VEXDREN-2710 file (C-alpha; in Angstrom, 1 decimal):
% VEXDREN-2710
k/r/px/py/pz
1/MET/133.7/42.0/83.1
2/THR/130.9/39.6/82.6
3/ARG/127.5/40.8/81.1
4/ALA/125.8/40.1/84.5
5/ALA/128.4/42.2/86.3
6/TRP/128.1/45.0/83.8
7/LEU/124.4/45.1/84.2
8/LEU/124.6/45.1/87.9
9/ALA/127.1/48.0/87.8
10/VAL/124.8/50.0/85.6
11/LEU/121.8/49.4/87.9
12/LEU/123.8/50.4/90.9
13/LEU/124.9/53.7/89.5
14/GLY/122.5/55.5/91.8
15/PRO/120.0/58.3/91.1
16/LEU/120.4/59.8/87.6
17/PRO/120.4/63.6/87.6
18/ALA/118.6/65.6/85.0
19/MET/121.6/66.3/82.7
20/ALA/121.8/68.9/79.9
21/ALA/121.8/67.5/76.4
22/PRO/125.1/68.0/74.6
23/GLY/123.7/70.5/72.1
24/GLU/122.5/74.0/72.7
25/ARG/118.8/74.2/73.3
26/LYS/116.8/76.5/71.0
27/ALA/114.5/79.1/72.4
28/CYS/110.8/78.7/71.8
29/PRO/109.8/80.6/68.7
30/ALA/107.4/83.6/68.9
31/GLY/103.8/82.5/68.7
32/ALA/104.5/78.9/69.9
33/ILE/101.6/77.3/71.7
34/ARG/102.7/77.0/75.4
35/ILE/102.0/73.8/77.2
36/GLY/102.1/73.9/81.0
37/THR/102.8/70.9/83.2
38/GLU/99.1/70.4/83.9
39/GLN/97.9/70.7/80.3
40/SER/97.3/67.9/77.8
41/LEU/99.9/67.9/75.0
42/PHE/97.8/65.4/73.1
43/ALA/94.7/67.7/73.1
44/ALA/96.8/70.7/72.1
45/VAL/98.3/68.9/69.1
46/GLU/94.9/67.6/68.1
47/GLU/93.5/71.1/68.1
48/ALA/96.4/72.7/66.3
49/ALA/97.0/72.9/62.5
50/PRO/99.9/71.2/60.7
51/GLY/103.0/73.3/61.0
52/ALA/102.2/74.6/64.4
53/SER/104.9/75.1/67.0
54/PHE/104.6/74.2/70.7
55/CYS/106.6/75.4/73.7
56/ILE/106.7/72.8/76.5
57/ALA/107.2/74.5/79.8
58/ALA/110.0/73.7/82.3
59/GLY/109.0/71.0/84.8
60/LEU/107.7/67.5/84.8
61/HIS/105.0/66.6/82.4
62/ARG/103.6/63.2/83.4
63/LEU/101.8/60.6/81.2
64/GLN/102.0/62.8/78.1
65/PHE/101.7/61.6/74.5
66/ALA/101.4/63.4/71.2
67/ALA/100.6/62.3/67.7
68/PRO/102.2/65.0/65.6
69/LYS/100.9/66.4/62.4
70/ASP/103.0/67.3/59.3
71/GLY/105.5/70.0/60.0
72/GLN/104.7/70.5/63.7
73/ARG/107.6/71.6/66.0
74/PHE/108.1/70.9/69.7
75/PHE/110.5/72.9/71.8
76/GLY/111.3/72.3/75.4
77/GLU/112.3/75.0/77.8
78/PRO/115.4/74.1/79.9
79/GLY/114.2/71.5/82.5
80/ALA/111.2/70.3/80.4
81/ILE/110.7/66.6/81.0
82/LEU/108.1/64.3/79.4
83/SER/107.6/61.2/81.6
84/GLY/105.7/58.1/80.7
85/ALA/105.6/56.9/84.3
86/LYS/103.1/57.3/87.1
87/LEU/103.6/57.4/90.8
88/LEU/103.0/54.1/92.5
89/ASP/101.9/53.9/96.2
90/GLY/99.8/51.8/98.5
91/PHE/102.3/49.0/99.0
92/ARG/101.0/46.3/101.3
93/PRO/102.5/43.0/102.7
94/ASP/102.3/40.1/100.2
95/GLY/103.8/37.2/102.2
96/ARG/107.5/38.0/102.5
97/PHE/107.1/40.6/99.7
98/TRP/105.4/44.0/99.1
99/ALA/102.8/44.6/96.4
100/ALA/100.9/47.5/95.0
101/SER/98.2/47.7/92.3
102/ALA/99.7/49.0/89.1
103/ASP/96.7/49.2/86.7
104/ILE/98.8/49.3/83.6
105/SER/98.7/47.4/80.3
106/ILE/101.6/45.9/78.4
107/GLY/102.0/46.4/74.7
108/VAL/104.0/44.3/72.3
109/THR/106.4/41.9/74.0
110/ARG/109.4/41.3/71.7
111/GLY/113.0/40.3/72.0
112/VAL/115.5/37.7/73.0
113/CYS/116.8/38.0/76.6
114/ALA/120.3/37.2/77.8
115/PRO/120.6/34.4/80.4
116/GLY/119.4/35.5/83.8
117/TYR/117.3/38.3/82.3
118/GLU/114.3/36.3/81.1
119/ALA/111.8/39.2/81.7
120/CYS/113.7/41.7/79.5
121/ALA/111.1/41.8/76.7
122/ARG/108.2/42.9/78.8
123/PRO/108.1/46.7/78.3
124/VAL/107.6/47.5/82.0
125/GLY/109.9/49.7/84.1
126/VAL/110.0/50.5/87.8
127/PHE/112.1/53.2/89.3
128/ILE/112.7/54.0/93.0
129/ASP/114.0/57.5/93.4
130/ASP/115.0/57.4/89.7
131/GLU/117.0/54.2/90.1
132/PRO/115.9/51.6/87.5
133/GLN/114.9/48.3/89.1
134/ARG/115.7/45.0/87.4
135/GLN/112.7/43.0/86.3
136/VAL/112.6/39.3/87.2
137/ALA/110.5/36.6/85.6
138/ARG/109.2/35.0/88.8
139/LYS/108.3/36.3/92.2
140/GLU/110.7/33.9/94.0
141/LEU/113.6/35.6/92.2
142/LEU/113.0/38.9/93.9
143/ARG/115.9/40.6/95.6
144/PRO/116.5/44.2/96.7
145/GLY/116.8/46.3/93.5
146/ALA/114.4/44.1/91.5
147/PHE/110.7/44.0/90.8
148/PHE/108.1/41.4/89.5
149/TYR/105.1/42.4/87.4
150/ASP/102.2/40.1/88.3
151/ARG/100.2/40.5/85.2
152/PRO/97.1/38.5/86.2
153/LYS/96.8/40.6/89.4
154/GLN/98.0/43.9/87.8
155/GLU/100.5/44.3/90.6
156/ILE/104.1/45.4/91.0
157/VAL/105.8/43.4/93.7
158/LEU/109.0/44.4/95.5
159/ALA/111.3/42.4/97.8
160/GLU/111.1/45.1/100.6
161/PRO/108.9/48.1/101.4
162/PRO/109.9/51.3/99.6
163/GLY/110.0/53.1/102.9
164/GLY/108.8/56.6/101.8
165/ARG/110.9/56.6/98.6
166/ARG/109.4/57.7/95.3
167/VAL/108.2/54.7/93.2
168/GLU/107.2/55.0/89.6
169/VAL/106.0/52.5/87.0
170/THR/105.9/53.0/83.2
171/ALA/102.4/53.5/82.0
172/VAL/102.4/55.2/78.5
173/PRO/104.1/53.5/75.5
174/TYR/105.3/56.6/73.5
175/ALA/106.0/60.3/74.0
176/PHE/105.6/61.0/70.3
177/TYR/104.4/58.6/67.6
178/SER/102.9/59.2/64.1
179/THR/103.4/58.9/60.4
180/ALA/103.4/62.6/59.8
181/SER/106.4/64.2/58.0
182/SER/108.9/66.9/58.9
183/VAL/108.4/66.9/62.6
184/LEU/111.0/68.6/64.9
185/ILE/111.5/67.7/68.5
186/SER/114.1/69.9/70.2
187/GLY/115.4/70.4/73.8
188/LEU/113.2/67.9/75.6
189/THR/114.0/65.2/78.1
190/VAL/112.0/62.1/77.4
191/GLU/112.1/59.4/80.0
192/LYS/110.4/56.2/81.5
193/TYR/108.1/55.3/78.5
194/ALA/106.9/51.7/78.1
195/ASN/107.8/51.4/74.4
196/PRO/108.4/47.9/73.0
197/ALA/111.9/46.8/71.9
198/GLN/112.9/48.0/68.4
199/GLU/110.7/51.1/68.8
200/GLY/111.6/54.5/70.2
201/ALA/109.9/56.4/73.0
202/ILE/110.1/59.0/70.2
203/ARG/108.9/57.0/67.3
204/GLY/109.0/58.8/64.0
205/ASP/107.4/56.6/61.4
206/GLY/107.0/59.4/58.9
207/GLU/109.7/61.1/56.7
208/ALA/112.1/63.7/57.9
209/TRP/111.8/63.7/61.6
210/ARG/114.5/65.6/63.4
211/VAL/115.3/65.0/67.0
212/GLU/117.9/67.4/68.4
213/ASN/119.4/68.6/71.7
214/ALA/117.3/66.1/73.6
215/GLU/118.0/63.7/76.5
216/LEU/116.4/60.2/76.0
217/ARG/116.8/58.0/79.0
218/LEU/115.3/55.1/81.0
219/ASN/112.8/54.1/78.3
220/SER/111.9/50.4/77.9
221/GLY/112.9/49.9/74.2
222/ALA/114.9/52.4/72.2
223/GLY/115.3/56.0/73.1
224/VAL/114.4/57.1/69.6
225/SER/113.6/55.6/66.2
226/VAL/113.3/57.4/62.9
227/ASP/112.5/56.6/59.3
228/ALA/113.6/58.0/55.9
229/ASP/115.4/61.4/56.0
230/GLY/115.6/61.0/59.8
231/VAL/118.1/63.1/61.8
232/ILE/119.2/62.5/65.4
233/VAL/121.7/65.2/66.4
234/ASN/123.4/66.5/69.6
235/CYS/121.3/64.2/71.8
236/ASN/122.2/62.5/75.1
237/ILE/120.9/58.9/74.8
238/HIS/121.5/56.6/77.8
239/HIS/120.2/53.9/80.1
240/ASN/117.4/52.8/77.8
241/GLY/116.1/49.2/78.2
242/GLN/117.1/47.7/74.9
243/ILE/119.1/50.2/72.7
244/GLY/119.9/53.8/72.3
245/ALA/118.6/54.5/68.8
246/THR/117.4/52.7/65.7
247/ALA/116.4/53.6/62.2
248/ASP/115.7/52.4/58.7
249/GLY/115.0/54.0/55.3
250/VAL/116.9/56.3/53.1
251/ASP/119.1/59.2/54.2
252/ILE/119.7/58.7/57.9
253/LEU/122.0/61.0/60.0
254/LEU/123.3/60.5/63.5
255/GLU/125.7/63.3/64.5
256/GLY/127.2/64.7/67.6
257/ASN/125.3/62.4/70.0
258/GLU/126.5/60.8/73.2
259/ILE/125.1/57.2/73.3
260/TRP/126.0/55.3/76.4
261/ALA/125.0/52.6/79.0
262/ASN/122.0/51.3/76.9
263/ASN/120.5/47.8/77.2
264/ILE/120.0/47.9/80.9
265/SER/117.2/45.4/80.7
266/GLY/119.4/42.5/79.6
267/PHE/118.5/41.8/76.0
268/GLU/120.8/39.4/74.2
269/PRO/123.1/41.8/72.3
270/GLY/123.4/39.5/69.3
271/TRP/119.7/39.8/68.8
272/ASP/119.4/43.6/68.7
273/ALA/120.7/45.7/71.5
274/GLY/123.5/48.1/72.5
275/GLY/124.2/51.6/71.2
276/VAL/122.7/52.0/67.8
277/LYS/121.4/49.5/65.2
278/ILE/120.2/50.5/61.8
279/THR/118.7/48.0/59.2
280/VAL/117.5/48.1/55.6
281/ALA/118.8/51.6/55.0
282/THR/120.8/53.5/52.4
283/GLU/122.8/56.7/52.6
284/VAL/123.4/56.5/56.3
285/THR/125.9/58.7/58.1
286/PHE/127.3/58.2/61.7
287/ARG/129.4/61.3/62.4
288/ASN/131.2/62.6/65.5
289/ASN/129.2/60.5/68.0
290/HIS/130.6/59.3/71.4
291/VAL/129.4/55.8/71.8
292/HIS/130.5/54.0/75.0
293/HIS/129.7/51.5/77.7
294/ASN/126.7/50.0/75.9
295/ASN/125.7/46.4/76.6
296/GLY/126.2/45.3/73.0
297/PRO/127.8/46.7/69.9
298/GLY/128.5/50.4/69.6
299/LEU/127.4/51.4/66.0
300/TRP/125.8/48.6/64.0
301/CYS/124.4/48.6/60.5
302/ASP/122.9/45.3/59.6
303/GLU/121.0/43.6/56.7
304/ARG/120.9/45.5/53.4
305/CYS/122.6/48.6/54.5
306/ALA/124.3/50.4/51.6
307/ASN/126.4/53.5/51.2
308/VAL/127.1/54.0/54.9
309/VAL/129.7/56.4/56.3
310/PHE/131.2/56.0/59.8
311/GLU/133.5/59.0/60.4
312/ASP/135.1/60.8/63.3
313/ASN/133.3/58.8/66.0
314/LEU/134.7/57.8/69.4
315/VAL/133.6/54.3/70.2
316/GLU/134.9/52.7/73.4
317/PHE/134.3/50.2/76.1
318/ASN/131.2/48.7/74.6
319/GLN/130.4/45.1/75.5
320/GLY/130.3/44.0/71.8
321/ALA/132.0/45.1/68.6
322/GLY/132.8/48.8/68.2
323/ILE/131.7/49.4/64.7
324/PHE/129.8/46.5/63.1
325/PHE/128.9/46.3/59.4
326/GLU/126.9/43.1/58.6
327/LEU/125.1/41.6/55.6
328/SER/125.6/44.9/53.8
329/SER/127.4/46.7/51.0
330/GLN/129.5/49.8/50.5
331/ALA/130.8/51.5/53.6
332/VAL/133.4/54.1/54.4
333/ILE/134.8/53.8/57.9
334/ARG/137.3/56.6/58.4
335/ARG/139.0/58.7/61.1
336/ASN/137.3/56.9/64.0
337/THR/138.9/56.3/67.4
338/LEU/138.0/52.9/68.8
339/ARG/139.2/51.8/72.2
340/GLN/138.8/48.5/74.1
341/ASN/135.5/47.3/72.9
342/ASN/134.3/43.7/73.3
343/GLN/134.3/44.0/77.0
344/ALA/132.1/40.9/77.2
345/GLY/135.0/38.9/75.6
346/ALA/133.1/37.3/72.6
347/GLY/134.6/34.1/71.4
348/TRP/136.4/33.1/68.2
349/TYR/137.1/36.3/66.1
350/TRP/133.9/38.1/67.0
351/GLY/133.8/41.4/68.9
352/ALA/136.3/43.3/66.8
353/GLU/136.9/47.0/67.1
354/ILE/135.8/47.1/63.5
355/GLN/133.9/44.0/62.4
356/ILE/132.8/43.4/58.8
357/ALA/130.6/40.3/58.5
358/ALA/129.3/38.9/55.3
359/SER/129.6/42.3/53.7
360/GLU/131.4/43.8/50.7
361/LEU/133.1/47.0/49.5
362/ALA/134.0/48.5/52.9
363/ASP/136.9/51.0/52.8
364/ILE/138.5/51.2/56.3
365/THR/141.1/53.9/56.6
366/GLY/142.6/56.4/59.0
367/ASN/141.2/54.9/62.1
368/THR/143.0/54.8/65.5
369/ILE/142.4/51.5/67.2
370/VAL/143.3/50.4/70.7
371/VAL/142.6/46.7/71.3
372/ARG/142.0/45.3/74.7
373/PRO/143.9/42.1/75.8
374/SER/142.6/39.1/73.8
375/GLY/140.6/41.5/71.6
376/ARG/140.5/42.0/67.8
377/ALA/141.4/45.0/65.7
378/VAL/139.8/44.8/62.3
379/MET/138.1/41.5/61.3
380/LEU/136.6/40.4/58.0
381/ILE/134.3/37.5/58.7
382/ASP/132.6/35.3/56.1
383/GLN/130.0/32.7/57.2
384/ASN/128.8/31.4/53.8
385/ARG/125.4/33.0/54.7
386/TRP/122.4/32.5/52.5
387/LYS/121.0/35.7/51.0
388/VAL/117.3/36.5/50.9
389/GLY/116.3/36.0/47.2
390/GLY/119.0/33.5/46.5
391/GLY/122.8/33.1/46.5
392/PHE/125.2/33.9/49.3
393/TYR/126.5/37.0/50.9
394/LYS/130.1/37.7/49.9
395/THR/132.8/39.1/52.1
396/ARG/134.7/40.7/49.2
397/GLY/136.2/43.9/48.0
398/ASN/137.0/45.2/51.5
399/ARG/140.1/47.4/51.9
400/VAL/141.8/48.0/55.3
401/HIS/144.6/50.6/54.9
402/GLY/146.3/53.4/56.7
403/ASN/145.0/52.5/60.2
404/ASP/147.0/52.7/63.4
405/VAL/146.5/49.7/65.7
406/THR/147.8/49.3/69.3
407/PHE/147.4/45.9/71.0
408/LEU/147.4/46.1/74.8
409/GLY/148.0/42.3/75.0
410/ALA/147.4/39.2/73.0
411/GLY/145.1/40.0/70.0
412/ALA/144.2/39.3/66.4
413/THR/143.3/40.9/63.1
414/GLY/142.7/39.8/59.5
415/GLY/140.0/37.8/57.7
416/VAL/138.4/34.5/58.5
417/SER/135.9/32.1/57.1
418/VAL/133.8/29.2/58.4
419/SER/133.3/27.8/54.9
420/ASP/134.5/24.2/54.2
421/PRO/136.2/23.3/50.9
422/SER/132.9/22.4/49.2
423/ALA/131.2/25.8/50.0
424/GLU/130.8/28.5/47.4
425/ASN/132.6/31.0/49.7
426/PHE/135.6/28.9/50.5
427/ALA/138.8/30.9/50.5
428/ILE/136.9/34.1/49.8
429/MET/139.3/36.2/51.7
430/ALA/142.0/35.6/49.1
431/LYS/139.7/35.1/46.1
432/GLY/137.4/38.0/47.0
433/ALA/139.9/40.9/46.5
434/ASN/140.1/41.7/50.2
435/ALA/143.2/43.6/51.2
436/PHE/145.1/44.8/54.3
437/GLU/147.8/47.3/53.3
438/GLY/149.9/50.0/54.9
439/ASN/148.6/49.6/58.4
440/THR/150.8/50.1/61.5
441/TYR/150.5/47.6/64.4
442/ARG/152.0/48.0/67.8
443/ALA/152.2/45.1/70.3
444/PRO/153.8/44.6/73.7
445/ALA/156.8/42.4/74.3
446/GLY/156.0/38.7/74.2
447/GLN/152.5/39.2/72.7
448/VAL/152.8/38.6/69.0
449/PRO/149.4/39.3/67.4
450/VAL/147.6/36.6/65.4
451/PHE/147.2/37.6/61.7
452/ALA/144.4/35.3/60.3
453/TRP/143.6/34.8/56.7
454/ASP/140.9/32.3/55.6
455/THR/141.8/29.2/57.6
456/VAL/145.4/30.2/58.3
457/GLN/146.2/31.7/61.8
458/GLY/149.8/32.9/61.6
459/ASP/152.1/35.8/62.4
460/PHE/153.0/39.0/60.6
461/ALA/155.5/37.3/58.4
462/GLY/153.0/34.7/57.4
463/PHE/150.4/37.3/56.7
464/ARG/152.8/39.0/54.3
465/ALA/153.7/35.8/52.7
466/LEU/149.9/35.4/51.8
467/GLY/150.1/38.8/50.0
468/GLN/148.9/41.1/52.7
469/GLU/150.6/44.1/54.3
470/GLN/153.5/44.4/51.8
471/HIS/154.0/47.9/53.1
472/GLY/152.6/47.5/56.6
473/THR/154.6/47.7/59.8
474/LEU/154.6/45.7/63.0
475/ILE/156.3/47.5/65.9
476/MET/157.3/45.4/69.0
477/PRO/159.9/45.9/71.7
478/GLU/161.6/42.6/70.6
479/ALA/162.8/41.3/67.3
480/ALA/160.5/38.2/67.2
481/ARG/157.6/38.7/64.7
END
């Protein structure tokens, strides 16, 4: 499926019901300050002391924002929804289109858009009966299911009259945002905020934020972002404009989340989009998450990540790589199930189920991998990339062992480099102590996988002749290897 077709399919899914988060919602504690649907959460937080608890009542809380103080805790009753969108009415004819005054302001515009989605970086969302509408860059591109934001006129323009349906437009950038520490957000649905790309609708810029049992959907940038000691657990994170979740800092945990169908606004996945992307972080754990059908990679740790564990995750049917470890050092990738990622069909050896790019000391073991036709299983990729501060990133010391790989058609695995003979990293797959050992590969009849090593693209026997897979196994219905 092409990226354009995927995005169209997501946008045509129809109304999104209010779904329960995967985790069990906690009851509001005794003594919590109750916030009704007509009360100001911001004012209540401002009046309360650090460490206070809040009980957000069931129902729709429009245009709410809070700047938490240290140790404050926010609990949502079942059915409590914080919405950053306001109702939009008064549509009138505008030539062959229909326009309404929006009276909104746009914050930071950031990001690289995929072809055909040139308006992706504007943090504006429009919803008709909860269905997200695609933003277009020019009025003449309008079609049913799309909208244009005329910034000089402060108008939202549609191709056709809404006809009595409920129209909403994002108007508030964040649900929660502060630099306070030890903030807890539990059991809330947070939707339709106009947050910029790379920032969450829940944006915890202080230490030790914990977001649990929440549903984060239909926000313009990320659903949630946390900093050092941040925890995102048992959340349902889906249909956000750019990415599901993002983080940086020391000691990050994502566990038990369902992260799916993110990047509906059409950001270029290679820039920063998809399921999860974490950067400049150490001691990171991705555990027991279900990450699927995102428009981009599934789980991605990029640029100076260190000591990262990916374990017991189910990662499937994402448009990009399944698990992506890039420009980083020291990872354990174990006991994950990866199925048919790279649905966008990235070229060369990109888009692997497990992709290690310009990184070192990754231990990849005990994973169950199902590779789509023309896909890749585990790929080590060296690009002779320059490192900030001097020198080059080295794809070295990576061990791929004890994994079970099933190819559904033609496919590939191994280690490749773009370095020419004069480059410092030339032949780094062989010289850099990288190893494939004891893996099991299954392939259909007549579809011999490619086993690549540095610049050699050969078969299993050739891979073994280069010192790899001395105890590995290739299982095929026919003798040819």
